[in-house]
All heavy atoms as an XYZ file, in Angstrom:
829
protein
N      78.694     85.826     49.533
C      79.252     86.058     50.844
C      80.730     86.244     50.629
O      81.378     85.627     49.876
C      79.031     84.925     51.804
C      77.634     84.488     52.038
S      76.787     85.644     53.140
C      77.363     85.151     54.699
N      81.203     87.253     51.477
C      82.604     87.606     51.492
C      83.296     87.327     52.909
O      82.639     87.870     53.942
C      82.813     89.115     51.131
C      82.177     89.470     49.786
C      84.337     89.493     51.221
C      82.878     88.696     48.551
N      84.324     86.737     52.862
C      85.155     86.566     54.160
C      86.269     87.639     54.104
O      86.978     87.770     53.153
C      85.762     85.119     54.202
C      86.533     84.707     55.384
C      85.844     84.396     56.694
N      84.499     83.891     56.686
C      84.267     82.548     56.854
N      85.231     81.681     56.704
N      83.064     82.217     56.731
N      86.272     88.273     55.250
C      87.360     89.355     55.462
C      88.134     89.004     56.556
O      87.662     88.795     57.783
C      86.521     90.750     55.778
C      87.347     91.864     56.033
N      88.280     92.505     55.265
C      87.505     92.461     57.255
C      88.869     93.428     55.846
N      88.390     93.564     57.084
N      89.539     88.852     56.322
C      90.418     88.368     57.346
C      91.459     89.488     57.489
O      92.089     89.911     56.566
C      91.143     86.970     57.015
C      89.885     85.971     56.866
C      92.079     86.659     58.139
C      90.439     84.572     56.365
N      91.777     89.808     58.780
C      92.893     90.810     59.083
C      93.676     90.112     60.124
O      93.194     89.606     61.203
C      92.368     92.053     59.558
C      93.444     93.068     59.718
C      91.248     92.638     58.397
N      95.017     90.276     60.078
C      95.920     89.855     61.067
C      96.882     91.019     61.457
O      97.140     91.878     60.613
C      96.774     88.708     60.635
C      95.971     87.409     60.279
S      96.939     86.043     59.801
C      98.035     86.685     58.542
N      97.184     91.130     62.836
C      98.041     92.157     63.277
C      99.158     91.615     64.161
O      98.992     90.632     64.892
C      97.262     93.069     64.157
C      96.085     93.798     63.553
C      96.057     94.918     62.746
C      94.686     93.280     63.603
N      94.834     95.280     62.437
C      93.945     94.215     62.989
C      94.096     92.287     64.358
C      92.538     94.192     62.949
C      92.734     92.136     64.273
C      92.045     93.154     63.568
N     100.340     92.316     64.074
C     101.382     92.146     64.953
C     101.520     93.362     65.817
O     101.485     94.499     65.279
C     102.704     91.869     64.224
C     103.886     91.804     65.054
C     104.136     90.401     65.521
C     105.510     90.339     66.267
N     105.417     89.319     67.353
N     101.390     93.311     67.070
C     101.233     94.519     68.010
C     102.680     94.808     68.575
O     103.491     93.947     68.689
C     100.312     94.116     69.136
C      98.932     94.255     68.864
C      98.246     93.502     67.846
C      97.997     95.123     69.666
C      96.933     93.592     67.605
C      96.712     95.230     69.411
C      96.176     94.568     68.343
N     102.810     96.084     68.877
C     103.980     96.607     69.458
C     104.143     96.073     70.897
O     103.074     95.724     71.502
C     103.901     98.081     69.476
C     103.967     98.786     68.109
C     103.915    100.261     68.255
C     103.814    100.945     66.893
N     103.604    102.495     67.043
N     105.359     95.974     71.393
C     105.471     95.563     72.812
C     104.797     96.406     73.789
O     104.239     95.881     74.734
C     107.003     95.407     73.073
C     107.780     94.302     72.532
C     107.350     92.918     73.023
O     106.919     92.800     74.223
O     107.223     92.030     72.226
N     104.881     97.641     73.419
C     104.178     98.617     74.351
C     103.711     99.755     73.435
O     104.434    100.262     72.583
C     105.180     99.180     75.440
C     104.363    100.012     76.487
C     105.376    100.454     77.625
O     106.170     99.509     78.112
O     105.237    101.542     78.196
N     102.565    100.245     73.741
C     102.012    101.418     72.993
C     100.833    102.048     73.800
O     100.069    101.276     74.331
C     101.617    100.985     71.543
N     100.614    103.336     73.656
C      99.550    104.037     74.215
C      99.401    103.679     75.810
O      98.458    103.732     76.282
C      98.288    103.703     73.560
C      98.245    104.189     72.100
C      98.369    105.626     71.936
O      97.558    106.310     72.449
N      99.435    106.036     71.137
N     100.631    103.462     76.385
C     100.774    103.228     77.816
C     100.281    101.989     78.204
O     100.166    101.659     79.416
N     100.120    100.944     77.277
C      99.706     99.571     77.555
C     100.615     98.621     77.040
O     101.332     98.876     76.071
C      98.283     99.395     76.959
C      97.158    100.173     77.526
C      95.848     99.886     76.684
C      96.922    100.090     79.047
N     100.693     97.382     77.668
C     101.534     96.321     77.155
C     100.869     95.731     75.827
O      99.733     96.013     75.584
C     101.700     95.272     78.169
O     100.493     94.589     78.395
C     102.392     95.816     79.530
N     101.605     94.951     75.187
C     101.113     94.220     74.080
C      99.895     93.433     74.446
O      98.731     93.417     73.847
C     102.111     93.216     73.423
C     101.500     92.281     72.369
C     102.519     91.279     71.876
N     103.310     92.025     70.957
C     104.564     91.550     70.625
N     104.986     90.500     71.015
N     105.263     92.254     69.727
N      99.889     92.648     75.551
C      98.836     91.842     76.014
C      97.622     92.773     76.337
O      96.460     92.348     76.050
C      99.203     90.981     77.188
C      98.160     89.969     77.592
C      97.847     88.924     76.437
O      98.684     88.681     75.560
N      96.683     88.389     76.526
N      97.864     93.830     77.037
C      96.734     94.744     77.411
C      96.034     95.309     76.105
O      94.804     95.273     76.053
C      97.255     95.773     78.292
C      97.632     95.371     79.693
C      98.327     96.452     80.433
O      99.039     97.259     79.871
O      98.155     96.354     81.650
N      96.905     95.670     75.167
C      96.305     96.145     73.896
C      95.554     95.094     73.087
O      94.491     95.293     72.522
C      97.428     96.808     73.031
C      97.612     98.317     73.347
O      96.625     99.017     73.579
N      98.827     98.738     73.413
N      96.107     93.877     73.076
C      95.440     92.757     72.446
C      94.027     92.624     72.985
O      93.068     92.520     72.287
C      96.295     91.507     72.481
C      97.418     91.393     71.595
C      98.362     90.232     72.038
C      96.923     91.123     70.247
N      93.927     92.528     74.312
C      92.722     92.314     74.975
C      91.689     93.501     74.675
O      90.572     93.219     74.506
C      92.800     92.162     76.525
C      93.626     90.787     76.798
C      93.917     90.732     78.323
C      92.819     89.559     76.350
N      92.274     94.728     74.776
C      91.473     95.813     74.502
C      90.829     95.805     73.169
O      89.583     96.147     72.933
C      92.273     97.143     74.682
C      91.510     98.455     74.464
C      92.341     99.725     74.689
C      91.627    100.860     74.494
N      92.218    102.129     75.004
N      91.666     95.623     72.089
C      91.367     95.657     70.676
C      90.226     94.454     70.502
O      89.268     94.696     69.769
C      92.371     95.567     69.722
C      92.063     95.281     68.377
C      93.310     96.926     69.853
N      90.467     93.310     71.118
C      89.663     92.127     70.917
C      88.193     92.496     71.458
O      87.207     92.270     70.747
C      90.209     90.980     71.798
C      89.385     89.699     71.580
C      89.971     88.555     72.379
C      89.481     87.143     72.160
N      88.158     87.045     72.264
N      88.188     93.172     72.583
C      86.809     93.501     73.212
C      86.208     94.513     72.260
O      84.911     94.535     72.095
C      87.069     94.083     74.614
N      86.882     95.453     71.703
C      86.315     96.650     70.929
C      85.704     95.882     69.657
O      84.596     96.300     69.355
C      87.431     97.612     70.574
C      87.817     98.455     71.795
S      89.375     99.354     71.480
C      88.739    100.709     70.288
N      86.509     95.129     69.055
C      86.135     94.422     67.820
C      84.821     93.538     68.129
O      83.906     93.560     67.277
C      87.146     93.545     67.203
C      88.292     94.370     66.514
C      89.497     93.598     66.262
C      87.756     95.063     65.215
N      84.877     92.879     69.221
C      83.752     91.874     69.474
C      82.519     92.648     69.724
O      81.337     92.056     69.626
C      84.148     90.922     70.658
C      85.168     89.914     70.157
C      85.644     89.098     71.424
O      85.527     89.450     72.498
O      86.074     87.960     70.967
N      82.543     93.923     70.086
C      81.335     94.713     70.222
C      80.689     95.227     69.007
O      79.572     95.713     68.935
C      81.616     95.896     71.226
N      81.441     95.131     67.834
C      81.036     95.735     66.655
C      79.770     95.098     66.007
O      78.849     95.904     65.445
C      82.062     95.709     65.562
C      83.177     96.745     65.620
C      84.220     96.634     64.463
C      82.591     98.182     65.688
N      79.449     93.780     66.117
C      78.313     93.261     65.489
C      77.038     93.819     66.129
O      75.941     93.934     65.399
C      78.394     91.774     65.682
C      79.789     91.525     65.779
C      80.400     92.760     66.410
N      76.992     94.316     67.348
C      75.810     94.874     67.933
C      75.739     96.348     67.406
O      74.465     96.972     67.417
C      76.000     94.986     69.402
C      76.012     93.637     70.114
C      76.369     93.725     71.584
O      76.345     94.931     72.191
O      76.636     92.627     72.219
N      76.663     96.971     66.739
C      76.632     98.328     66.275
C      76.442     98.406     64.833
O      76.111     99.435     64.306
C      77.876     99.061     66.849
C      78.062     99.123     68.353
C      79.379     99.829     68.671
C      79.540     99.757     70.160
N      80.808    100.360     70.669
N      77.016     97.449     64.047
C      76.901     97.388     62.640
C      76.197     96.202     62.256
O      76.664     95.026     62.277
C      78.502     97.362     62.145
C      79.297     98.505     62.587
C      78.262     97.344     60.540
C      80.663     98.483     62.158
N      74.958     96.452     61.820
C      73.968     95.273     61.584
C      74.425     94.460     60.347
O      73.837     93.381     60.177
C      72.580     95.793     61.593
C      72.242     96.787     60.382
O      73.191     97.064     59.614
O      71.087     97.110     60.261
N      75.182     94.924     59.423
C      75.522     94.181     58.225
C      76.779     93.246     58.401
O      77.035     92.582     57.405
C      75.601     94.982     56.984
C      76.543     96.211     57.041
C      77.866     96.041     56.819
C      76.002     97.412     57.583
C      78.690     97.099     56.881
C      76.988     98.568     57.643
C      78.193     98.408     57.312
N      77.263     93.168     59.586
C      78.349     92.212     59.806
C      77.470     90.875     60.141
O      76.704     90.818     61.032
C      79.181     92.516     61.164
C      79.912     93.835     60.840
C      80.032     91.379     61.513
C      80.686     94.305     62.175
N      77.708     89.796     59.350
C      77.010     88.639     59.405
C      77.685     87.700     60.454
O      77.032     86.943     61.272
C      77.016     87.814     58.051
C      76.220     88.628     57.083
C      74.768     88.552     57.410
N      74.071     89.766     56.520
C      73.413     90.695     57.188
N      73.322     90.851     58.372
N      72.810     91.496     56.320
N      79.018     87.608     60.683
C      79.670     86.939     61.547
C      81.056     87.548     61.825
O      81.675     88.214     60.961
C      79.953     85.563     60.984
C      80.658     84.521     61.914
C      80.903     83.160     61.285
O      80.315     82.928     60.213
O      81.651     82.380     61.917
N      81.512     87.411     63.107
C      82.788     87.964     63.522
C      83.452     87.193     64.542
O      82.842     86.931     65.501
C      82.680     89.530     63.860
C      84.032     90.075     64.278
S      83.910     91.845     64.609
C      83.906     92.486     62.851
N      84.660     86.867     64.354
C      85.507     86.195     65.434
C      86.812     86.935     65.549
O      87.389     87.366     64.560
C      85.836     84.775     65.000
C      84.694     83.747     64.773
C      85.213     82.462     64.240
O      86.336     82.190     64.001
N      84.283     81.584     64.152
N      87.258     87.077     66.775
C      88.545     87.699     67.016
C      89.351     86.654     67.940
O      88.798     86.327     68.987
C      88.524     89.025     67.734
C      89.860     89.694     67.986
C      87.453     89.899     66.936
N      90.498     86.328     67.393
C      91.274     85.240     68.098
C      92.650     85.799     68.325
O      93.316     86.411     67.505
C      91.333     83.965     67.420
C      89.894     83.336     67.240
O      89.329     82.960     68.172
N      89.402     83.328     66.042
N      93.228     85.376     69.508
C      94.599     85.756     69.796
C      95.520     84.544     69.730
O      95.071     83.453     70.015
C      94.691     86.327     71.299
C      93.789     87.446     71.610
C      93.967     87.874     73.080
C      93.946     88.608     70.685
N      96.677     84.693     69.110
C      97.665     83.679     69.017
C      98.051     83.075     70.259
O      98.726     83.768     71.157
C      98.848     84.200     68.200
C      99.789     83.076     67.687
O      99.633     81.901     68.135
N     100.698     83.428     66.981
N      97.795     81.706     70.484
C      98.185     81.057     71.751
C      99.628     80.434     71.709
O     100.134     79.945     72.626
C      97.171     79.965     72.158
C      97.172     78.951     71.032
C      95.838     80.597     72.342
C      96.367     77.646     71.475
N     100.273     80.618     70.510
C     101.652     80.005     70.410
C     102.509     80.972     69.587
O     102.924     80.769     68.425
C     101.470     78.669     69.542
C     102.740     77.947     69.484
O     103.590     78.039     70.347
N     102.907     77.088     68.557
N     102.761     82.264     70.200
C     103.470     83.218     69.408
C     104.919     82.892     69.269
O     105.508     82.254     70.184
C     103.344     84.474     70.263
C     102.911     83.919     71.658
C     102.230     82.618     71.511
N     105.558     83.168     68.138
C     106.823     82.882     67.750
C     107.286     84.042     66.932
O     106.422     84.662     66.370
C     107.010     81.676     67.042
C     106.612     80.299     67.806
C     106.929     79.074     66.901
C     106.754     77.874     67.572
N     106.155     77.395     68.648
N     108.602     84.359     66.930
C     109.060     85.389     66.020
C     108.495     85.316     64.607
O     108.481     84.199     64.037
C     110.540     85.280     66.061
C     110.949     84.506     67.330
C     109.692     83.714     67.485
N     108.085     86.431     64.045
C     107.607     86.466     62.725
C     106.025     86.201     62.542
O     105.447     86.317     61.527
N     105.440     85.700     63.690
C     103.998     85.355     63.670
C     103.129     86.563     64.013
O     103.622     87.423     64.715
C     103.800     84.091     64.549
C     104.412     82.847     64.062
S     104.046     81.482     65.093
C     102.369     81.030     64.720
N     101.926     86.557     63.702
C     100.968     87.533     64.025
C     100.377     87.313     65.423
O     100.268     86.081     65.911
C      99.835     87.731     63.049
C     100.408     88.443     61.719
C     101.101     87.749     60.706
C     100.351     89.810     61.548
C     101.531     88.351     59.520
C     100.756     90.413     60.496
C     101.369     89.613     59.371
N      99.871     88.304     66.138
C      99.427     88.192     67.363
C      97.845     88.039     67.449
O      97.400     87.439     68.466
C      99.709     89.543     68.169
C     101.151     89.601     68.370
O     101.880     88.795     68.794
O     101.739     90.796     68.131
N      97.204     88.472     66.428
C      95.690     88.403     66.488
C      95.178     88.366     65.006
O      95.756     88.790     64.097
C      95.209     89.628     67.247
N      93.942     87.702     64.956
C      93.319     87.561     63.612
C      91.799     87.881     63.861
O      91.190     87.520     64.967
C      93.445     86.135     63.078
C      92.915     85.068     64.009
C      93.012     86.055     61.747
N      91.332     88.625     62.856
C      89.916     89.022     62.829
C      89.403     88.108     61.587
O      89.874     88.259     60.514
C      89.739     90.420     62.566
C      88.290     90.871     62.172
C      87.301     90.739     63.197
C      88.381     92.319     61.605
N      88.323     87.404     61.792
C      87.632     86.695     60.794
C      86.259     87.117     60.782
O      85.520     86.908     61.644
C      87.777     85.191     60.903
C      89.167     84.739     61.065
C      87.121     84.400     59.841
C      89.450     83.369     61.483
N      85.751     87.778     59.692
C      84.415     88.290     59.539
C      83.822     87.898     58.235
O      84.464     87.693     57.252
C      84.343     89.785     59.844
O      85.251     90.516     58.997
N      82.499     87.937     58.223
C      81.760     87.599     57.018
C      80.646     88.661     56.770
O      80.060     89.178     57.662
C      80.947     86.210     57.281
O      81.991     85.208     57.627
C      80.284     85.769     56.010
N      80.577     89.018     55.466
C      79.754     89.955     54.918
C      78.887     89.442     53.726
O      79.379     88.455     53.121
C      80.461     91.311     54.607
C      81.092     91.919     55.723
C      82.368     91.550     56.073
C      80.484     92.954     56.508
C      83.177     92.217     57.140
C      81.255     93.639     57.488
C      82.434     93.110     57.794
N      77.725     89.961     53.508
C      77.013     89.545     52.211
C      77.641     89.993     51.001
O      77.456     89.146     50.005
C      75.567     90.193     52.292
C      74.697     89.630     53.498
O      74.954     88.481     53.865
O      73.814     90.276     53.757
N      78.407     90.979     50.957
C      78.977     91.497     49.656
C      80.211     92.347     49.875
O      80.495     92.730     51.052
C      78.027     92.308     48.899
O      77.721     93.553     49.677
N      80.987     92.473     48.874
C      82.179     93.348     48.887
C      81.730     94.735     49.192
O      82.491     95.478     49.897
C      83.008     93.235     47.612
C      84.373     93.811     47.556
C      85.194     93.179     48.758
C      84.957     93.447     46.363
N      80.648     95.178     48.787
C      80.119     96.534     49.075
C      79.980     96.667     50.595
O      80.263     97.800     51.152
C      78.801     96.754     48.350
C      78.925     96.952     46.879
C      79.086     95.656     46.100
O      78.683     94.558     46.758
O      79.587     95.637     44.951
N      79.466     95.674     51.223
C      79.240     95.631     52.719
C      80.670     95.756     53.406
O      80.809     96.506     54.485
C      78.613     94.553     53.234
C      76.992     94.660     52.995
O      76.538     95.805     52.612
O      76.401     93.637     53.242
N      81.714     95.084     52.848
C      83.061     95.061     53.397
C      83.498     96.549     53.394
O      84.105     97.055     54.323
C      83.988     94.167     52.693
C      85.470     94.336     53.231
C      83.683     92.661     52.816
N      83.315     97.158     52.178
C      83.852     98.597     52.040
C      82.977     99.532     52.949
O      83.567    100.528     53.452
C      83.717     98.895     50.550
C      84.554     98.174     49.766
O      85.849     97.913     50.201
N      84.318     97.865     48.601
N      81.703     99.283     53.041
C      80.849    100.091     54.058
C      81.456     99.945     55.515
O      81.496    100.938     56.294
C      79.448     99.703     54.025
C      78.688    100.090     52.815
C      77.345     99.636     52.644
N      76.504     99.777     53.960
C      75.581     98.863     54.315
N      75.282     97.883     53.640
N      74.951     99.228     55.437
N      81.808     98.693     55.763
C      82.440     98.420     57.128
C      83.713     99.235     57.432
O      83.893     99.715     58.462
C      82.640     96.904     57.245
C      83.568     96.540     58.347
C      83.120     96.396     59.694
C      84.846     96.062     58.150
C      83.928     96.015     60.784
C      85.647     95.671     59.145
C      85.191     95.532     60.429
O      86.024     95.126     61.499
N      84.535     99.174     56.322
C      85.825     99.890     56.484
C      85.669    101.362     56.789
O      86.584    101.970     57.489
C      86.673     99.829     55.232
C      87.152     98.385     54.924
C      88.174     98.354     53.792
N      88.721     97.091     53.677
C      88.572     96.195     52.751
N      87.922     96.565     51.707
N      89.249     95.039     52.727
N      84.667    102.087     56.393
C      84.465    103.495     56.603
C      83.502    103.804     57.653
O      83.281    105.089     58.037
C      84.040    104.187     55.262
C      85.315    104.087     54.234
C      82.745    103.731     54.723
N      82.855    102.841     58.308
C      81.884    102.982     59.268
C      82.447    103.688     60.449
O      83.692    103.331     60.937
C      81.282    101.610     59.648
C      79.985    101.773     60.544
N      80.088    102.090     61.910
C      78.616    101.626     60.274
C      78.907    102.097     62.475
N      77.967    101.819     61.371
N      81.821    104.657     61.018
C      82.524    105.354     62.148
C      82.889    104.595     63.382
O      83.915    104.726     64.039
C      81.416    106.418     62.636
C      80.596    106.552     61.372
C      80.593    105.243     60.574
N      82.061    103.581     63.666
C      82.371    102.652     64.787
C      83.672    101.730     64.469
O      84.505    101.651     65.314
C      81.279    101.666     65.141
C      80.079    102.418     65.728
C      80.299    103.046     67.010
O      81.179    102.542     67.820
O      79.701    104.182     67.304
N      83.843    101.359     63.194
C      85.021    100.709     62.801
C      86.234    101.596     62.732
O      87.235    101.194     63.203
C      84.822    100.016     61.544
C      86.065     99.375     61.037
N      86.867     99.960     59.982
C      86.699     98.209     61.278
C      87.977     99.222     59.812
N      87.794     98.076     60.515
N      86.026    102.733     62.378
C      87.156    103.743     62.146
C      87.774    104.027     63.446
O      88.995    104.248     63.624
C      86.675    105.118     61.489
C      86.375    104.841     60.017
C      87.635    104.510     59.215
C      88.617    105.782     59.209
N      89.861    105.376     58.689
N      86.886    104.144     64.551
C      87.391    104.451     65.821
C      88.545    103.279     66.274
O      89.599    103.622     66.748
C      86.395    104.355     66.938
C      85.458    105.607     66.893
C      84.303    105.407     67.879
C      83.169    106.265     67.639
N      82.025    106.003     68.559
N      88.176    102.129     66.001
C      89.010    101.008     66.358
C      90.170    100.986     65.498
O      91.301    100.707     65.854
C      88.219     99.607     66.250
C      87.076     99.650     67.300
C      89.172     98.511     66.617
C      86.103     98.515     67.067
N      90.031    101.096     64.185
C      91.140    101.158     63.128
C      92.141    102.207     63.432
O      93.314    101.955     63.434
C      90.447    101.326     61.866
O      91.466    101.275     60.811
N      91.699    103.335     63.835
C      92.603    104.491     64.213
C      93.411    104.161     65.431
O      94.587    104.391     65.539
C      91.865    105.746     64.501
C      91.105    106.312     63.223
O      91.502    105.916     62.139
O      90.264    107.245     63.267
N      92.762    103.496     66.408
C      93.451    103.064     67.574
C      94.506    101.826     67.238
O      95.730    101.907     67.669
C      92.631    102.519     68.711
C      93.359    102.247     69.955
C      93.767    103.159     70.943
C      93.539    100.849     70.320
C      94.579    102.858     72.048
C      94.422    100.533     71.344
C      94.816    101.461     72.161
O      95.517    101.145     73.382
N      94.110    100.942     66.481
C      94.981     99.822     66.085
C      96.267    100.293     65.406
O      97.359     99.814     65.623
C      94.212     98.738     65.330
C      95.245     97.684     64.762
C      93.232     98.007     66.247
N      96.043    101.409     64.538
C      97.181    101.927     63.806
C      98.243    102.491     64.751
O      99.472    102.485     64.358
C      96.725    103.103     62.877
N      97.802    102.782     65.963
C      98.784    103.445     66.894
C      99.521    102.236     67.674
O     100.535    102.464     68.207
C      98.123    104.283     67.959
C      97.455    105.441     67.384
C      96.568    106.148     68.529
C      98.414    106.489     66.759
N      99.011    101.025     67.699
C      99.541    100.025     68.623
C     100.075     98.744     67.812
O     100.562     97.870     68.445
C      98.394     99.509     69.687
C      98.022    100.659     70.551
C      97.229     98.851     69.047
N      99.972     98.769     66.535
C     100.489     97.667     65.753
C     101.727     97.956     65.056
O     102.116     99.112     64.791
C      99.469     97.204     64.735
C      99.228     98.354     63.549
C      98.387     97.690     62.471
N      98.169     98.681     61.479
C      98.853     99.109     60.533
N      99.994     98.506     60.314
N      98.479    100.030     59.547
N     102.541     96.841     64.755
C     103.710     96.975     64.045
C     103.435     96.544     62.569
O     104.074     97.079     61.687
C     104.776     95.954     64.597
C     105.340     96.284     65.809
C     106.335     95.151     66.316
O     106.576     94.201     65.655
O     106.958     95.423     67.426
N     102.518     95.618     62.415
C     102.262     95.135     61.105
C     100.845     94.639     60.865
O     100.177     94.372     61.887
C     103.218     93.890     60.849
C     103.506     93.520     59.382
O     102.936     94.304     58.503
O     104.188     92.610     59.140
N     100.488     94.581     59.672
C      99.007     94.238     59.399
C      99.031     93.574     58.069
O      99.733     93.832     57.128
C      98.166     95.427     59.324
C      96.726     95.162     58.836
C      96.005     96.550     58.623
N      94.616     96.468     58.300
C      94.191     96.158     57.109
N      94.958     96.081     56.128
N      92.916     96.054     56.946
N      98.237     92.545     57.856
C      97.834     91.869     56.666
C      96.426     91.484     56.502
O      95.780     91.321     57.639
C      98.747     90.492     56.527
N      95.912     91.478     55.420
C      94.421     91.278     55.189
C      94.198     90.608     53.888
O      94.985     90.662     52.887
C      93.605     92.484     55.356
O      93.872     93.347     54.262
N      93.012     89.939     53.810
C      92.593     89.322     52.588
C      91.040     89.288     52.599
O      90.420     89.176     53.694
C      93.195     87.895     52.400
C      92.698     86.994     53.514
C      92.919     87.300     51.034
N      90.426     89.479     51.508
C      88.989     89.294     51.223
C      88.713     88.304     50.223
O      89.547     88.311     49.113
C      88.381     90.623     50.806
C      88.490     91.760     51.868
O      88.382     91.461     52.985
O      88.765     92.911     51.497
N      87.923     87.391     50.388
C      87.603     86.333     49.296
C      86.210     85.941     49.321
O      85.549     86.108     50.409
C      88.633     85.053     49.456
C      88.416     84.362     50.790
C      87.484     83.297     50.833
C      89.299     84.607     51.901
C      87.396     82.545     52.097
C      89.228     83.955     53.057
C      88.299     82.969     53.147
O      88.194     82.167     54.200
N      85.776     85.339     48.227
C      84.376     85.008     48.040
C      84.182     83.615     48.562
O      85.002     82.654     48.413
C      84.008     85.094     46.649
C      82.455     85.167     46.392
C      82.234     85.681     45.039
O      83.109     85.544     44.015
O      81.093     86.163     44.862
N      83.100     83.413     49.283
C      82.736     82.102     49.812
C      81.900     81.335     48.841
O      81.165     81.928     48.156
C      81.945     82.152     51.134
C      82.769     82.794     52.411
C      81.901     82.954     53.477
C      83.925     81.918     52.651
């Protein structure tokens, strides 16, 4: 099993929406993915409730059977739609994949 974690720092305003509006939009989009991508074993999207300078705004924690599935997820059209949007509204991104 592989745990895939991604964190984002969002822009104050982007694509005509505020940071909070984009956070909620991206959270909803990501939470819909397990219904569309059957090899996602688990997915959580959480927003930072205690934001401070230098901290990230949101975290995605997901689980896959293999690193191959993580790589399939990265190029899946449904994920790419979200990834392309997030690239427009984020300032920073960090990620890690590790074996459970």
